[in-house]
Backbone bond lengths (Angstrom), bond angles and torsions (degrees), N, CA, C in turn:
res aa  C-N    CA-C-N  psi(-1)  N-CA   C-N-CA  omega(-1)  CA-C   N-CA-C  phi
1 M - - - 1.475 - - 1.532 109.27 -
2 Q 1.317 114.68 135.46 1.453 119.31 -179.41 1.519 110.82 -74.86
3 P 1.325 117.61 148.71 1.464 119.95 176.23 1.500 110.48 -64.82
4 M 1.332 115.39 151.09 1.467 121.07 -176.60 1.519 111.49 -55.88
5 A 1.325 117.56 -39.44 1.447 121.13 -175.18 1.511 112.61 -64.15
6 A 1.334 117.38 -20.22 1.454 120.43 -177.03 1.518 112.63 -76.28
7 I 1.307 118.04 -19.51 1.454 121.29 -175.49 1.523 109.41 -94.87
8 R 1.322 115.64 121.18 1.467 121.29 -177.53 1.521 111.76 -97.35
9 L 1.339 116.94 -30.75 1.468 119.84 -172.93 1.517 110.55 -138.69
10 S 1.314 116.41 131.88 1.467 123.03 176.40 1.521 109.10 -118.99
11 F 1.334 116.76 120.39 1.466 119.51 166.48 1.524 107.55 -74.10
12 C 1.316 117.25 127.05 1.461 122.03 -179.70 1.531 108.37 -114.94
13 I 1.325 115.61 115.40 1.463 121.49 -173.84 1.521 110.07 -125.23
14 T 1.319 116.27 139.20 1.456 121.22 169.48 1.526 107.92 -114.19
15 T 1.323 115.69 148.10 1.456 119.22 -178.85 1.510 110.95 -152.26
16 R 1.300 116.35 156.04 1.467 122.11 173.60 1.524 108.54 -158.64
17 N 1.312 115.70 119.44 1.463 122.59 177.38 1.531 112.06 54.99
18 R 1.324 115.01 50.92 1.473 120.60 -178.60 1.524 110.52 -126.79
19 A 1.307 116.67 36.86 1.459 121.35 -176.64 1.521 112.63 -58.46
20 K 1.329 117.76 -29.33 1.463 120.99 -176.01 1.528 113.41 -73.66
21 V 1.340 117.15 -20.72 1.465 118.75 -174.62 1.524 114.46 -122.19
22 I 1.335 118.28 -26.63 1.459 118.67 -170.92 1.532 112.59 -67.67
23 G 1.324 118.13 -29.77 1.463 119.51 179.00 1.501 111.96 -60.24
24 T 1.323 117.50 -43.67 1.460 122.35 179.20 1.526 110.71 -61.76
25 T 1.326 115.73 -43.21 1.464 120.61 179.11 1.512 111.38 -62.06
26 L 1.320 117.46 -48.14 1.462 120.61 -177.00 1.526 111.79 -64.48
27 E 1.313 117.52 -43.44 1.459 120.61 178.96 1.529 109.85 -60.80
28 N 1.327 116.18 -40.08 1.453 121.50 178.81 1.533 111.70 -62.32
29 L 1.323 116.78 -45.98 1.462 120.68 -179.59 1.524 111.02 -66.75
30 L 1.316 116.51 -43.23 1.469 121.03 -174.21 1.528 112.56 -67.42
31 E 1.326 117.01 -21.49 1.457 119.82 175.42 1.530 111.87 -60.63
32 Q 1.321 116.17 -27.21 1.465 120.14 -178.02 1.517 112.95 -107.28
33 C 1.323 117.79 7.01 1.468 120.48 -177.13 1.525 111.37 -88.93
34 S 1.302 116.37 108.47 1.457 121.45 172.54 1.520 108.45 -85.17
35 S 1.328 116.71 -170.49 1.471 120.44 -178.66 1.520 112.72 -66.80
36 E 1.330 117.73 -15.24 1.466 120.22 -179.31 1.525 112.59 -98.58
37 V 1.332 116.58 9.10 1.464 121.51 179.69 1.518 109.52 -129.78
38 E 1.328 116.40 137.12 1.464 121.56 177.75 1.525 109.49 -129.08
39 V 1.333 114.94 167.13 1.455 122.80 175.26 1.518 108.03 -125.94
40 V 1.332 116.65 122.66 1.470 121.78 178.66 1.524 107.84 -113.61
41 V 1.327 116.76 123.66 1.460 121.73 -179.71 1.533 109.05 -117.41
42 V 1.326 116.49 127.77 1.458 121.79 172.87 1.528 107.05 -106.75
43 D 1.318 116.59 117.00 1.457 120.80 178.55 1.533 109.91 -92.79
44 G 1.339 115.90 127.46 1.451 120.53 -176.28 1.520 113.05 -87.38
45 A 1.331 116.86 58.02 1.476 122.24 177.50 1.534 111.60 58.49
46 S 1.329 116.35 52.07 1.461 121.11 -179.87 1.520 111.51 -61.29
47 T 1.318 114.91 145.24 1.468 120.81 176.32 1.520 112.16 -107.39
48 D 1.338 117.20 0.80 1.463 120.01 175.52 1.532 108.72 -102.29
49 D 1.328 118.70 -151.97 1.458 121.97 -176.29 1.527 113.67 -94.10
50 S 1.322 117.30 19.34 1.462 120.34 -177.22 1.518 112.63 -56.40
51 V 1.323 116.80 -48.40 1.467 120.10 -177.98 1.521 111.04 -61.91
52 A 1.315 117.44 -40.38 1.466 120.97 179.36 1.528 110.57 -64.12
53 V 1.327 116.73 -41.63 1.466 120.27 179.13 1.512 110.88 -63.31
54 I 1.320 116.51 -46.25 1.470 120.69 -178.40 1.509 110.76 -67.01
55 T 1.325 117.36 -41.66 1.466 121.70 -179.29 1.520 111.36 -61.19
56 E 1.324 116.65 -41.92 1.460 119.79 179.76 1.520 111.06 -63.21
57 I 1.327 116.64 -42.37 1.470 119.79 178.49 1.525 110.97 -66.41
58 A 1.329 116.89 -39.24 1.455 121.16 179.29 1.534 111.62 -62.88
59 S 1.331 116.82 -30.36 1.463 120.20 178.98 1.524 111.77 -65.54
60 R 1.322 116.87 -21.18 1.467 121.57 179.41 1.519 112.96 -103.69
61 H 1.337 117.06 -11.94 1.463 121.08 -175.54 1.535 109.45 -134.10
62 P 1.316 118.38 101.70 1.473 120.34 -179.03 1.515 113.42 -65.24
63 Q 1.345 117.67 -14.80 1.472 119.23 178.68 1.520 112.49 -74.67
64 L 1.324 117.22 -10.19 1.472 121.48 -177.11 1.526 110.06 -98.58
65 R 1.321 115.39 127.04 1.470 121.28 176.07 1.517 109.91 -121.80
66 L 1.311 116.58 134.84 1.461 122.40 179.67 1.511 109.73 -112.04
67 I 1.330 115.85 131.18 1.462 122.40 176.28 1.522 106.75 -115.28
68 T 1.340 115.75 129.14 1.475 120.24 -174.46 1.526 111.17 -125.92
69 P 1.332 116.79 83.48 1.476 118.61 173.73 1.526 110.63 -61.02
70 K 1.312 116.10 153.07 1.466 119.65 -178.06 1.520 112.08 -71.93
71 E 1.327 117.06 -26.00 1.460 120.66 -177.53 1.530 109.67 -124.24
72 N 1.332 114.52 155.10 1.457 120.98 175.95 1.528 108.72 -81.50
73 S 1.317 116.89 115.17 1.460 121.19 -178.38 1.520 112.97 -96.07
74 G 1.317 117.51 -4.85 1.454 120.90 179.93 1.519 111.74 100.50
75 L 1.318 114.65 159.91 1.461 122.63 -175.27 1.519 112.81 -54.42
76 D 1.317 117.53 -51.35 1.462 121.11 -173.77 1.522 111.90 -65.91
77 A 1.315 116.58 -47.40 1.462 120.14 179.14 1.523 111.45 -61.76
78 D 1.330 116.69 -36.99 1.455 119.76 -179.89 1.530 112.06 -69.73
79 F 1.318 117.30 -37.04 1.472 118.59 174.79 1.528 109.73 -64.21
80 D 1.302 116.59 -39.65 1.460 119.86 177.64 1.528 110.84 -62.67
81 K 1.336 116.74 -41.29 1.461 120.28 176.21 1.523 112.21 -61.60
82 A 1.321 115.89 -40.41 1.451 120.51 -179.61 1.533 110.85 -63.39
83 V 1.332 116.93 -43.33 1.458 120.25 179.10 1.525 110.25 -66.38
84 Q 1.320 117.25 -41.40 1.457 119.79 178.58 1.533 111.74 -61.77
85 A 1.328 116.75 -36.93 1.462 120.81 -178.89 1.527 112.84 -80.45
86 A 1.325 117.19 -16.47 1.468 121.32 -176.96 1.516 111.36 -65.96
87 R 1.329 114.86 152.43 1.456 120.72 178.34 1.516 112.86 -111.31
88 G 1.312 117.22 -2.95 1.461 120.31 -177.43 1.512 112.71 -82.59
89 T 1.325 115.25 157.15 1.463 121.37 174.45 1.516 110.06 -66.76
90 Y 1.341 116.02 -34.69 1.458 122.06 178.21 1.533 109.69 -120.72
91 C 1.324 114.71 148.14 1.457 121.42 178.35 1.526 109.43 -120.35
92 W 1.313 114.85 123.83 1.477 120.71 175.26 1.527 106.23 -97.27
93 L 1.320 115.78 106.97 1.458 121.35 -179.84 1.517 108.16 -74.79
94 F 1.322 117.23 118.04 1.452 118.98 -169.92 1.526 111.18 -129.30
95 S 1.333 114.94 150.34 1.459 120.46 178.58 1.521 109.99 -86.12
96 D 1.333 116.25 164.35 1.471 120.44 -171.42 1.530 113.73 -93.41
97 D 1.344 117.35 8.76 1.471 118.30 -178.19 1.522 113.85 -135.86
98 D 1.339 117.77 8.63 1.461 120.95 -177.31 1.537 110.69 -108.13
99 L 1.329 115.30 177.13 1.451 121.36 -176.58 1.523 110.08 -130.99
100 I 1.345 116.28 160.79 1.466 120.67 170.80 1.525 108.91 -110.52
101 V 1.315 115.42 155.14 1.465 120.85 -179.56 1.519 109.13 -84.45
102 P 1.326 118.96 160.20 1.468 121.86 176.29 1.528 110.53 -55.07
103 G 1.309 116.53 134.81 1.448 122.23 178.94 1.507 115.35 83.46
104 A 1.321 118.58 1.29 1.464 121.17 -176.30 1.523 112.03 -64.08
105 V 1.324 117.61 -43.89 1.471 120.04 -178.20 1.525 110.02 -63.87
106 A 1.317 117.23 -44.02 1.467 120.43 179.62 1.522 110.43 -61.12
107 R 1.336 116.57 -38.46 1.478 119.96 -179.25 1.520 110.65 -67.46
108 V 1.313 117.83 -40.83 1.458 120.83 179.39 1.533 110.83 -68.42
109 L 1.322 116.55 -42.08 1.475 119.73 178.47 1.524 110.90 -62.04
110 Q 1.322 116.58 -36.41 1.453 120.36 176.87 1.519 110.88 -61.44
111 A 1.340 116.26 -42.53 1.465 119.81 177.54 1.516 111.33 -67.37
112 C 1.326 117.03 -39.19 1.468 121.10 -178.71 1.527 111.32 -65.51
113 A 1.327 117.41 -24.88 1.465 121.15 178.70 1.521 111.80 -62.85
114 E 1.348 117.00 -18.72 1.454 120.91 178.08 1.522 112.52 -85.29
115 D 1.324 117.40 2.44 1.463 124.34 175.96 1.534 113.66 63.62
116 P 1.331 118.34 44.99 1.464 120.01 174.68 1.521 110.05 -76.94
117 W 1.315 117.03 166.39 1.459 121.29 173.87 1.529 110.44 -89.29
118 V 1.331 115.17 -28.10 1.467 120.68 -179.09 1.534 108.58 -142.80
119 V 1.342 115.36 139.88 1.457 121.81 170.18 1.534 107.42 -124.44
120 I 1.327 116.39 129.85 1.459 121.79 178.45 1.526 108.41 -112.86
121 T 1.324 116.80 132.07 1.456 120.58 177.76 1.520 109.90 -105.86
122 N 1.316 115.39 153.04 1.456 119.90 172.36 1.526 108.98 -83.36
123 V 1.319 117.01 164.18 1.468 121.36 -178.86 1.523 109.62 -139.87
124 S 1.315 114.95 156.89 1.468 121.86 168.84 1.526 107.73 -111.79
125 V 1.328 115.99 155.27 1.475 121.17 -177.26 1.515 108.43 -114.64
126 H 1.350 115.76 131.45 1.458 122.10 -176.52 1.526 109.47 -126.81
127 N 1.329 115.52 167.61 1.450 119.17 174.40 1.531 109.66 -73.47
128 A 1.322 116.71 179.56 1.468 121.07 -169.49 1.520 113.98 -60.99
129 D 1.347 118.24 -29.90 1.465 119.24 -179.27 1.524 112.75 -109.83
130 F 1.319 116.72 15.30 1.463 123.98 176.47 1.524 113.58 61.84
131 T 1.317 118.07 25.18 1.459 120.23 178.36 1.523 112.41 -90.40
132 E 1.329 117.55 -14.11 1.458 121.49 179.83 1.526 110.03 -135.97
133 V 1.326 115.11 144.95 1.460 120.61 175.76 1.519 108.47 -96.22
134 E 1.330 116.54 120.87 1.459 120.75 179.66 1.533 111.84 -91.98
135 L 1.329 115.62 -29.18 1.464 120.13 178.78 1.531 107.83 -152.33
136 E 1.325 117.02 123.03 1.459 119.84 -174.61 1.503 113.35 -70.31
137 R 1.309 117.22 -32.20 1.472 120.72 179.68 1.536 109.47 -157.47
138 R 1.316 115.72 134.90 1.468 119.90 177.38 1.520 110.58 -80.12
139 L 1.317 117.55 -37.29 1.455 121.01 175.27 1.528 108.51 -91.82
140 P 1.302 118.87 131.33 1.468 120.56 -179.65 1.528 111.71 -72.68
141 A 1.313 115.23 172.46 1.468 123.85 177.00 1.513 111.57 68.08
142 E 1.317 115.20 -175.25 1.457 121.51 -178.31 1.520 109.56 -135.38
143 G 1.345 115.84 178.37 1.459 120.57 178.67 1.511 113.12 85.66
144 R 1.315 116.86 -146.56 1.449 121.26 -179.41 1.524 109.38 -145.65
145 E 1.306 114.77 159.53 1.456 120.74 177.68 1.515 109.14 -132.88
146 R 1.304 115.06 149.75 1.467 121.88 178.29 1.534 107.91 -124.69
147 Y 1.317 115.92 124.50 1.447 122.77 178.69 1.533 109.26 -111.27
148 G 1.330 115.61 135.98 1.462 120.24 176.38 1.518 111.32 -94.88
149 P 1.327 117.64 176.57 1.476 121.02 179.75 1.525 113.89 -56.41
150 D 1.333 117.44 -26.40 1.468 119.87 179.37 1.525 112.78 -84.07
151 D 1.337 116.60 -1.47 1.459 121.35 -176.42 1.525 112.92 -107.92
152 C 1.329 117.73 19.09 1.465 120.93 -173.08 1.537 112.47 -61.62
153 I 1.324 116.10 -40.01 1.469 118.80 -179.18 1.522 110.24 -67.44
154 E 1.332 116.94 -40.69 1.454 119.77 176.53 1.529 111.03 -63.24
155 F 1.325 115.99 -40.51 1.460 121.16 176.82 1.520 110.53 -60.63
156 F 1.333 117.15 -43.92 1.455 122.31 178.02 1.526 110.33 -61.14
157 R 1.318 117.61 -48.02 1.453 121.49 -179.54 1.530 111.51 -61.17
158 D 1.312 117.24 -41.86 1.451 121.65 -175.91 1.528 113.02 -75.26
159 C 1.319 117.63 -33.25 1.472 119.94 -166.19 1.522 116.08 -120.74
160 A 1.321 119.01 -14.05 1.463 119.36 -171.68 1.527 112.02 -57.80
161 D 1.316 117.81 -45.66 1.462 119.66 -179.36 1.523 110.71 -63.29
162 H 1.325 117.58 -39.60 1.456 121.89 178.01 1.529 110.58 -61.72
163 L 1.332 116.05 -32.31 1.460 120.05 -174.43 1.520 113.67 -80.45
164 T 1.329 117.28 5.14 1.465 117.37 167.41 1.528 109.81 -63.01
165 F 1.333 116.96 -20.84 1.460 122.04 173.48 1.518 108.75 -92.70
166 I 1.325 116.35 110.57 1.462 120.96 -172.56 1.523 112.74 -68.71
167 G 1.337 118.02 -26.02 1.448 120.57 -177.84 1.507 115.15 -67.99
168 A 1.325 117.29 -2.47 1.469 121.52 177.72 1.512 112.45 -92.34
169 V 1.339 118.09 -1.64 1.462 121.63 -169.90 1.525 111.96 -104.80
170 V 1.318 114.38 125.02 1.470 122.14 169.28 1.527 106.02 -119.80
171 V 1.320 117.42 123.85 1.460 121.01 -172.44 1.533 110.23 -131.29
172 K 1.305 116.13 143.51 1.462 120.97 175.61 1.524 108.02 -65.37
173 R 1.317 115.88 127.05 1.466 120.56 -172.81 1.543 111.24 -60.27
174 D 1.319 117.49 -43.44 1.473 119.88 -179.28 1.523 111.56 -61.70
175 F 1.321 116.37 -36.11 1.471 120.02 177.69 1.521 109.89 -65.13
176 W 1.332 117.14 -46.00 1.472 121.56 178.56 1.530 110.22 -56.29
177 L 1.312 116.52 -47.66 1.471 120.25 -176.12 1.531 112.47 -70.16
178 S 1.321 117.12 -19.14 1.466 120.11 179.74 1.529 112.75 -82.18
179 R 1.328 117.74 -12.21 1.461 121.71 -174.56 1.539 110.41 -99.08
180 E 1.335 115.16 160.26 1.459 122.12 173.65 1.515 109.14 -67.17
181 R 1.337 116.71 133.55 1.453 119.34 -176.61 1.534 113.84 -129.56
182 K 1.303 117.22 -38.32 1.462 119.88 -173.35 1.525 112.64 -63.23
183 S 1.313 117.83 -30.56 1.463 119.77 179.79 1.529 111.36 -67.62
184 Y 1.336 117.15 -14.29 1.458 120.49 179.31 1.525 112.89 -100.13
185 Y 1.325 117.30 1.97 1.460 119.60 173.77 1.534 108.25 -62.29
186 G 1.292 116.23 133.67 1.456 120.83 179.19 1.516 114.21 91.87
187 T 1.332 117.82 -7.99 1.471 120.45 179.06 1.519 111.65 -81.95
188 E 1.312 117.64 -23.53 1.463 126.52 -175.07 1.530 112.19 73.42
189 F 1.325 116.59 6.64 1.452 121.12 178.16 1.528 110.24 -138.05
190 I 1.323 116.44 46.94 1.453 120.31 -177.43 1.528 111.04 -58.10
191 H 1.327 116.98 -34.24 1.463 119.39 -178.07 1.521 111.42 -62.99
192 C 1.335 116.87 -37.61 1.469 119.82 177.45 1.517 110.86 -69.76
193 G 1.319 116.95 -36.89 1.462 120.03 176.15 1.511 111.42 -62.70
194 V 1.323 117.01 -42.17 1.462 121.05 178.80 1.528 110.09 -63.45
195 L 1.328 116.29 -44.97 1.464 119.60 -176.52 1.519 113.15 -68.56
196 F 1.343 116.90 -44.45 1.464 119.81 -165.29 1.523 114.90 -111.62
197 Q 1.325 119.25 9.40 1.463 119.32 178.47 1.512 111.69 -64.86
198 A 1.313 117.28 -21.38 1.450 124.53 177.01 1.531 107.28 -157.81
199 P 1.318 117.94 164.05 1.470 118.62 178.51 1.521 112.15 -53.69
200 I 1.313 116.65 143.90 1.466 121.88 179.00 1.517 107.69 -84.74
201 P 1.335 117.94 120.51 1.475 119.87 -172.25 1.525 114.83 -86.08
202 G 1.319 117.13 18.92 1.462 120.58 179.95 1.502 111.89 -139.12
203 T 1.313 116.27 -167.29 1.449 122.52 -176.85 1.527 111.83 -83.68
204 M 1.339 116.76 144.05 1.456 123.36 174.70 1.518 108.90 -122.10
205 I 1.317 117.14 131.07 1.465 122.11 179.78 1.517 108.62 -116.45
206 V 1.329 116.88 133.02 1.464 122.39 176.94 1.528 107.96 -115.42
207 L 1.326 114.98 119.44 1.462 121.92 176.60 1.518 107.61 -96.63
208 R 1.312 117.49 113.74 1.457 120.26 -172.48 1.522 114.05 -88.19
209 E 1.336 118.12 -2.58 1.448 117.72 173.68 1.521 108.84 -81.47
210 P 1.329 119.15 138.41 1.473 120.82 -178.00 1.535 110.63 -68.44
211 L 1.314 116.86 115.85 1.462 122.12 178.78 1.533 111.63 -107.02
212 V 1.320 116.65 -13.36 1.470 121.65 -178.49 1.523 108.89 -120.71
213 K 1.320 115.20 139.68 1.470 121.55 175.83 1.534 108.36 -109.33
214 I 1.329 115.33 111.80 1.467 120.52 -179.07 1.523 109.94 -81.54
215 R 1.316 115.26 132.87 1.463 121.39 173.97 1.531 107.47 -90.66
216 H 1.329 116.76 99.81 1.469 121.14 -174.31 1.523 111.17 -81.04
217 G 1.323 114.99 140.53 1.460 119.95 171.80 1.512 115.52 99.01
218 V 1.338 118.01 0.12 1.467 118.72 179.53 1.525 111.99 -118.04
219 G 1.328 117.30 3.14 1.448 120.25 -179.58 1.522 112.37 -68.85
220 N 1.314 116.49 145.57 1.461 119.74 -177.12 1.534 112.77 -79.11
221 W 1.336 117.81 0.33 1.466 120.85 178.54 1.525 112.59 -84.53
222 L 1.329 117.29 -11.16 1.457 119.36 -173.28 1.534 112.39 -58.87
223 T 1.334 117.19 -37.20 1.457 120.01 179.34 1.531 112.23 -78.63
224 R 1.333 116.08 -6.19 1.471 120.77 -179.14 1.522 110.62 -119.68
225 W 1.319 116.73 29.53 1.462 120.89 -174.87 1.525 111.90 -56.42
226 V 1.311 117.48 -46.95 1.450 120.67 -177.40 1.518 110.98 -62.37
227 D 1.315 116.74 -45.52 1.461 121.26 -179.39 1.524 111.38 -62.03
228 V 1.341 116.28 -44.14 1.459 120.52 -175.30 1.527 112.16 -74.75
229 W 1.347 117.22 -50.19 1.459 120.41 -168.44 1.524 113.72 -94.08
230 M 1.318 117.86 -19.84 1.461 118.37 177.41 1.535 112.34 -97.64
231 Y 1.308 116.47 -15.13 1.470 118.59 -177.17 1.534 112.93 -127.41
232 K 1.344 117.85 -59.65 1.465 119.28 -172.34 1.518 113.11 -66.82
233 W 1.328 117.54 -47.53 1.458 118.99 -179.74 1.529 112.01 -65.99
234 P 1.328 120.53 -47.60 1.464 118.71 176.62 1.541 112.83 -58.19
235 K 1.319 115.65 -38.89 1.470 119.00 -177.97 1.518 111.58 -61.48
236 I 1.345 116.29 -42.61 1.462 117.74 -177.89 1.523 110.92 -72.99
237 V 1.331 117.36 -37.82 1.474 119.94 177.25 1.521 110.26 -59.77
238 W 1.323 116.80 -43.65 1.464 120.12 -175.93 1.526 113.08 -82.20
239 S 1.339 116.74 -1.08 1.463 119.68 174.90 1.521 111.98 -82.75
240 F 1.332 117.72 -12.82 1.462 120.89 -178.58 1.533 109.74 -85.21
241 T 1.314 115.59 74.57 1.464 120.77 -170.04 1.531 112.69 -71.20
242 W 1.311 119.29 -12.61 1.458 120.28 176.14 1.529 111.20 -73.55
243 I 1.319 116.38 -12.39 1.473 122.04 178.03 1.527 108.10 -98.32
244 D 1.309 117.36 134.86 1.464 121.71 -177.82 1.517 111.86 -57.83
245 E 1.327 116.52 144.97 1.474 121.35 -179.22 1.519 112.44 -55.63
246 S 1.308 117.70 -39.03 1.460 119.88 -177.96 1.529 111.39 -63.31
247 I 1.303 117.19 -34.97 1.465 121.17 178.05 1.524 110.20 -71.35
248 R 1.331 116.70 -43.33 1.463 119.43 178.57 1.526 110.15 -62.95
249 R 1.327 117.29 -36.47 1.459 120.68 -179.84 1.528 110.72 -66.30
250 E 1.326 117.52 -30.93 1.466 120.47 176.28 1.531 110.48 -63.56
251 V 1.329 116.15 -33.88 1.468 120.78 -178.21 1.520 110.74 -79.11
252 H 1.334 117.51 -45.65 1.459 120.15 -179.95 1.520 110.64 -164.09
253 E 1.306 116.63 140.67 1.458 119.97 177.20 1.524 110.01 -67.42
254 A 1.324 116.01 151.40 1.463 120.49 -173.68 1.509 113.20 -71.90
255 E 1.342 117.91 -37.28 1.466 121.59 -177.39 1.541 110.02 -131.72
256 P 1.322 117.71 72.86 1.466 119.99 -176.11 1.514 113.73 -62.45
257 W 1.314 117.72 -22.87 1.464 120.07 -179.30 1.518 112.62 -74.43
258 T 1.350 116.80 -1.66 1.464 120.89 174.10 1.516 111.37 -103.72
259 N 1.317 117.81 1.56 1.451 122.75 -175.29 1.513 110.52 -98.37
260 W 1.341 117.08 122.12 1.462 121.28 -178.31 1.526 112.12 -58.30
261 Q 1.309 116.39 -44.53 1.466 120.04 -176.15 1.522 111.66 -65.66
262 T 1.324 116.70 -41.51 1.459 121.03 178.65 1.520 110.57 -64.11
263 L 1.328 116.65 -44.40 1.451 121.06 179.05 1.530 111.27 -64.31
264 F 1.334 116.09 -41.76 1.458 120.59 179.09 1.527 110.52 -60.41
265 W 1.329 116.17 -47.22 1.465 121.27 -179.55 1.526 110.48 -60.46
266 A 1.337 116.59 -46.96 1.468 120.49 -178.57 1.526 111.34 -63.49
267 R 1.325 115.50 -37.31 1.476 119.75 179.44 1.525 110.65 -66.45
268 M 1.335 116.50 -42.63 1.444 120.44 -179.26 1.518 112.44 -67.54
269 R 1.341 116.96 -31.33 1.456 120.68 179.86 1.535 112.43 -82.04
270 G 1.322 116.43 -5.26 1.457 120.27 179.35 1.520 114.13 85.51
271 Y 1.339 117.00 10.21 1.463 120.07 -179.56 1.535 111.99 -86.07
272 Y 1.313 116.42 -19.08 1.468 119.79 -173.19 1.526 110.05 -131.67
273 D 1.324 115.93 134.64 1.455 122.46 177.13 1.525 107.88 -156.36
274 F 1.321 116.28 -171.82 1.466 118.92 -177.33 1.526 111.72 -64.85
275 G 1.327 116.71 -34.29 1.461 119.24 176.96 1.515 112.31 -60.15
276 Q 1.352 116.79 -42.36 1.464 120.16 177.48 1.526 110.98 -68.53
277 F 1.332 116.23 -36.39 1.463 119.04 176.52 1.526 110.25 -59.56
278 R 1.329 116.67 -48.64 1.450 121.41 -176.60 1.529 111.77 -68.03
279 K 1.334 116.64 -38.68 1.460 121.31 -174.15 1.524 113.33 -82.63
280 V 1.335 116.56 -37.51 1.470 120.28 -170.15 1.531 112.80 -112.40
281 V 1.326 115.84 -47.82 1.477 118.75 -172.21 1.524 112.39 -77.70
282 A 1.322 117.79 -53.05 1.466 121.00 -174.70 1.530 113.03 -57.71
283 P 1.341 120.22 -44.47 1.465 119.22 -179.09 1.525 113.74 -62.86
284 R 1.344 117.52 -22.94 1.467 120.12 -177.24 1.523 112.88 -89.71
285 A 1.306 117.80 -11.53 1.464 120.75 -176.97 1.529 109.91 -69.11
286 T 1.325 115.44 138.69 1.458 120.49 178.07 1.519 112.23 -103.13
287 R 1.338 116.34 -9.77 1.454 120.56 175.19 1.524 108.83 -153.61
288 V 1.324 115.69 154.36 1.465 120.99 -174.17 1.516 111.74 -61.29
289 S 1.336 118.19 -34.40 1.462 121.33 -176.79 1.524 112.59 -61.77
290 Q 1.326 117.12 -18.84 1.464 120.96 -179.49 1.518 112.19 -78.73
291 L 1.318 117.15 -9.78 1.460 120.14 -170.52 1.521 114.93 -96.40
292 W 1.343 119.18 -20.37 1.456 118.05 -166.74 1.530 112.88 -70.62
293 K 1.334 117.77 -35.18 1.465 119.03 177.16 1.526 111.81 -64.21
294 P 1.338 118.23 -58.08 1.450 118.51 -178.98 1.522 113.71 -61.72
295 L 1.342 117.04 -31.50 1.466 119.43 177.90 1.528 110.80 -68.78
296 T 1.330 116.67 -41.18 1.464 120.35 -179.80 1.526 111.14 -58.88
297 L 1.343 116.88 -48.20 1.467 119.91 -179.37 1.513 111.67 -69.63
298 A 1.333 117.32 -26.08 1.463 119.88 -179.22 1.520 112.88 -73.24
299 V 1.336 116.58 -29.83 1.467 119.36 -173.43 1.526 113.46 -104.64
300 L 1.336 118.54 -11.27 1.447 119.52 178.10 1.521 110.40 -60.72
301 P 1.332 118.49 137.84 1.461 120.47 180.00 1.536 111.24 -59.95
302 K 1.332 115.78 141.62 1.460 120.45 -177.53 1.528 111.68 -62.93
303 W 1.321 117.26 -34.07 1.469 119.25 -179.28 1.509 111.26 -62.65
304 L 1.339 116.48 -34.71 1.457 120.00 179.34 1.523 110.63 -68.57
305 L 1.315 116.23 -40.60 1.453 120.97 179.05 1.512 110.81 -65.84
306 V 1.336 116.68 -38.15 1.460 120.72 177.64 1.510 110.59 -60.51
307 H 1.320 117.71 -43.60 1.451 121.35 178.03 1.525 111.36 -61.22
308 F 1.300 116.09 -34.78 1.457 120.25 -179.00 1.523 112.15 -63.89
309 R 1.323 117.84 -28.86 1.454 119.11 -175.88 1.529 113.18 -99.51
310 Q 1.308 119.67 3.21 1.445 122.36 -177.45 1.529 111.74 -101.21
311 G 1.324 116.34 125.81 1.454 122.01 172.85 1.505 114.40 79.54
312 A 1.331 115.50 159.10 1.465 121.59 -177.74 1.520 111.19 -63.31
313 A 1.334 116.67 -40.37 1.455 120.10 -178.63 1.525 110.13 -62.64
314 M 1.334 115.28 -41.85 1.452 118.86 -179.82 1.532 111.42 -70.52
315 D 1.332 115.99 -30.52 1.461 119.04 175.29 1.520 110.43 -62.56
316 R 1.359 115.48 -41.11 1.458 118.83 178.24 1.520 111.21 -67.70
317 L 1.343 116.49 -38.25 1.453 120.21 178.57 1.520 111.06 -64.82
318 R 1.326 115.47 -42.01 1.460 119.00 178.29 1.523 111.11 -63.37
319 A 1.354 116.12 -42.57 1.452 120.71 179.09 1.527 110.23 -61.60
320 W 1.342 115.66 -41.84 1.472 119.85 177.31 1.512 110.72 -60.72
321 F 1.346 115.96 -45.74 1.469 120.93 -178.51 1.527 110.59 -61.10
322 V 1.332 116.25 -47.63 1.466 119.95 -179.71 1.513 110.90 -62.49
323 D 1.355 116.23 -41.75 1.454 119.98 179.92 1.509 111.61 -62.40
324 R 1.341 116.49 -44.46 1.467 120.07 -179.55 1.515 111.41 -64.83
325 M 1.316 116.35 -42.25 1.457 119.30 -179.56 1.532 110.28 -64.13
326 G 1.336 114.72 -39.43 1.466 117.98 179.03 1.518 111.49 -65.51
327 N 1.342 116.06 -41.38 1.471 119.29 -179.66 1.519 111.59 -65.71
328 W 1.307 116.41 -39.08 1.476 120.17 -179.37 1.530 111.92 -63.13
329 T 1.325 116.74 -29.65 1.460 119.54 -174.69 1.513 112.75 -106.62
330 G 1.328 115.74 3.22 1.462 118.03 179.34 1.493 113.89 78.39
331 R 1.370 117.60 17.22 1.467 120.98 179.04 1.525 109.47 -119.51
């Protein structure tokens, strides 16, 4: 076993019932893992062949370590376990179904040599089998940026939305362990809680070249879109009270489930329907007046909504409808 000081970077991955995809991810990462890089996987009590797949790969790659708690503690707690178990100075929080591009590890290690507290990588978005590029880069522009301790708000404004993707985050392990973490268990965005619960007292580097390839369309959050993006993500963004409200509003609206346009978009994409209203929205309402907007969009016939999004005339009609609804409710 190598001494702890020899390991500079730890990939920290959580997984559960992902036997079909995690093998490809691990083989991809391990191709770039030298003696100073390791991969730590926490399995959340998988009931499929995930553990067998990971164990077989670990038998061929000593840089891979598998941790198998007896119970599933959830995404956030498992990422925290992975960082605690890591031996690297830096931890690259990574998803279990994505890939890195050639040279990505070397590029991140080069940035880490400057002793930042956080390194953010850019990503490209691909279809499920990586045969098509859907988005060349999530962060605009090229090159790199360096933020100092006095630039935390600018860093938040520029990167917070991008950081909904955890695989873009490389964080100094000691910094992670120094922050409050348990209060963010169950949020699904523990990494954002760790980063932004208070100003970051060190340097942040953003690498704008895409180093990660996202496999779009296979994430297990797709069936929980309303829960994650209308409630959990806004809640964590708006919990950072040291950041001015106007800046937080630039990142995400506080109550998207009250916004006609957001509801319309989610309904058209198939993320929102009456089942989601009944299961997710209604139980969270604290007064009846909060329900009429989401209920209206949940029960409107799909054919009517389709007409609303077709053609320039319908675009104007939809805009008129949204404007009128907003004016009637003071929004």
